[in-house]
C-alpha positions as CSV (number, residue, x, y, z in Angstrom):
1,M,0.1,0.0,0.0
2,P,1.6,3.4,-1.0
3,L,2.2,6.0,1.6
4,K,-0.4,8.6,2.0
5,K,1.0,12.2,1.9
6,S,-0.4,15.5,2.8
7,P,-0.6,18.5,0.2
8,G,2.6,19.7,1.8
9,G,4.5,16.3,1.3
10,S,4.2,15.0,4.8
11,I,3.7,11.3,5.3
12,F,0.4,10.6,7.0
13,P,0.1,9.6,9.6
14,Y,3.7,10.2,10.8
15,Y,5.1,7.6,13.2
16,Y,7.3,9.0,15.9
17,K,8.4,7.3,19.2
18,G,5.6,4.8,19.0
19,G,2.9,7.2,18.4
20,E,1.1,8.8,15.4
21,L,0.9,12.7,14.6
22,F,0.1,14.8,11.6
23,G,2.8,17.3,10.6
24,A,2.3,20.4,8.4
25,H,5.2,22.4,7.0
26,Y,4.2,26.0,6.9
27,G,8.0,26.9,7.0
28,S,10.2,28.4,4.3
29,F,7.5,30.6,2.7
30,F,9.3,33.7,3.7
31,D,7.3,36.6,2.3
32,E,5.0,34.5,0.1
33,E,1.8,35.0,2.0
34,E,-0.5,33.9,-0.5
35,A,1.5,30.5,-1.0
36,L,1.5,30.1,2.7
37,L,-2.4,30.6,3.1
38,K,-2.9,28.3,0.0
39,R,-0.9,25.5,1.9
40,M,-2.5,26.1,5.1
41,H,-6.0,25.6,3.5
42,A,-5.0,22.5,1.6
43,E,-3.5,21.0,4.8
44,E,-6.7,21.8,6.5
45,E,-9.0,20.3,3.9
46,F,-6.7,17.2,3.8
47,L,-6.9,16.8,7.8
48,L,-10.8,17.3,7.8
49,E,-11.2,14.5,5.2
50,T,-9.2,12.1,7.4
51,S,-10.9,10.1,10.2
52,G,-10.1,10.1,13.7
53,R,-8.0,12.7,15.8
54,L,-4.4,13.1,15.9
55,P,-1.8,15.4,17.6
56,Y,-0.7,18.0,15.2
57,W,2.7,19.5,14.6
58,I,3.3,22.6,12.7
59,D,6.5,24.3,11.7
60,F,6.6,28.0,10.8
61,Y,10.5,28.3,10.3
62,E,11.5,30.9,7.8
63,S,8.0,32.1,7.2
64,R,6.8,35.7,7.9
65,L,3.7,35.6,10.2
66,T,1.7,38.6,9.1
67,E,-1.6,39.6,10.8
68,R,-3.5,38.0,8.1
69,V,-1.5,34.7,8.3
70,L,-1.9,34.5,12.1
71,I,-5.8,35.3,11.8
72,E,-6.3,32.7,9.1
73,F,-4.3,30.2,11.0
74,S,-6.2,30.6,14.2
75,K,-9.5,30.3,12.3
76,S,-8.2,27.1,10.6
77,I,-7.2,25.6,13.9
78,D,-10.6,26.4,15.2
79,R,-12.3,24.5,12.4
80,M,-10.0,21.5,13.0
81,Q,-10.2,21.4,16.6
82,G,-12.5,18.2,16.5
83,H,-9.7,16.5,14.6
84,I,-6.8,17.5,16.8
85,T,-5.9,16.2,20.3
86,K,-2.9,18.4,20.8
87,L,-1.1,21.2,18.9
88,A,2.5,21.8,18.9
89,I,3.9,25.0,17.0
90,V,7.5,25.1,16.2
91,G,9.4,28.1,14.8
92,C,7.5,31.1,16.1
93,S,9.2,34.0,17.9
94,S,7.9,35.1,21.2
95,R,6.6,38.1,19.7
96,D,4.6,35.9,17.1
97,R,3.3,33.8,19.9
98,K,1.9,36.8,21.7
99,R,0.4,38.1,18.3
100,L,-1.2,34.8,17.6
101,Q,-3.0,34.6,20.9
102,Q,-4.0,38.3,20.7
103,L,-5.4,37.9,17.1
104,A,-7.1,34.7,17.9
105,K,-8.9,36.2,20.6
106,K,-9.8,39.3,18.4
107,A,-11.1,36.7,15.8
108,G,-13.2,35.2,18.5
109,V,-11.2,31.9,18.4
110,E,-10.8,29.9,21.6
111,F,-8.3,26.9,21.4
112,M,-9.9,24.1,23.2
113,I,-7.1,21.7,22.7
114,P,-3.6,21.7,24.5
115,L,-1.4,24.0,22.7
116,R,2.4,24.5,23.2
117,F,5.2,26.4,21.5
118,F,8.6,25.0,21.0
119,S,11.9,26.0,19.4
120,D,13.1,22.3,19.1
121,P,11.0,20.1,16.6
122,E,12.0,16.9,18.3
123,E,10.8,18.2,21.7
124,A,7.5,19.2,20.1
125,K,7.0,15.8,18.6
126,T,7.9,14.0,21.8
127,W,5.4,16.0,23.8
128,L,2.6,15.3,21.1
129,V,3.0,11.6,21.5
130,S,3.3,11.6,25.3
131,E,0.5,10.8,27.5
132,S,0.7,14.2,29.3
133,K,-1.2,17.4,28.1
């Protein structure tokens, strides 16, 4: 059976340390806001078409997180919350973390799933497959 891949090329599901997760690569878009938003919507559609709930890992390395990107991201996560058990975000500056939380609140989005920010992708994935929230 061929491996299933997300629109961004991630193996689905991704197996890590005995657990499964879904990884989305929103990194390396630099100033290409439209391309990043297109990827974000494609990954959302892909995840919503899958069955079950999985931990979700997102990397934003080398992508400029504009207000529009952060608002659309928070709305996207809001729509997917029923499919996500935990959310790990990697590659956000502390400034962008605060902006995401402020803009999500402004957009009326409340994250009902455990959410943590990481600088190390391995720590993020380890947390996602662990039993703790």
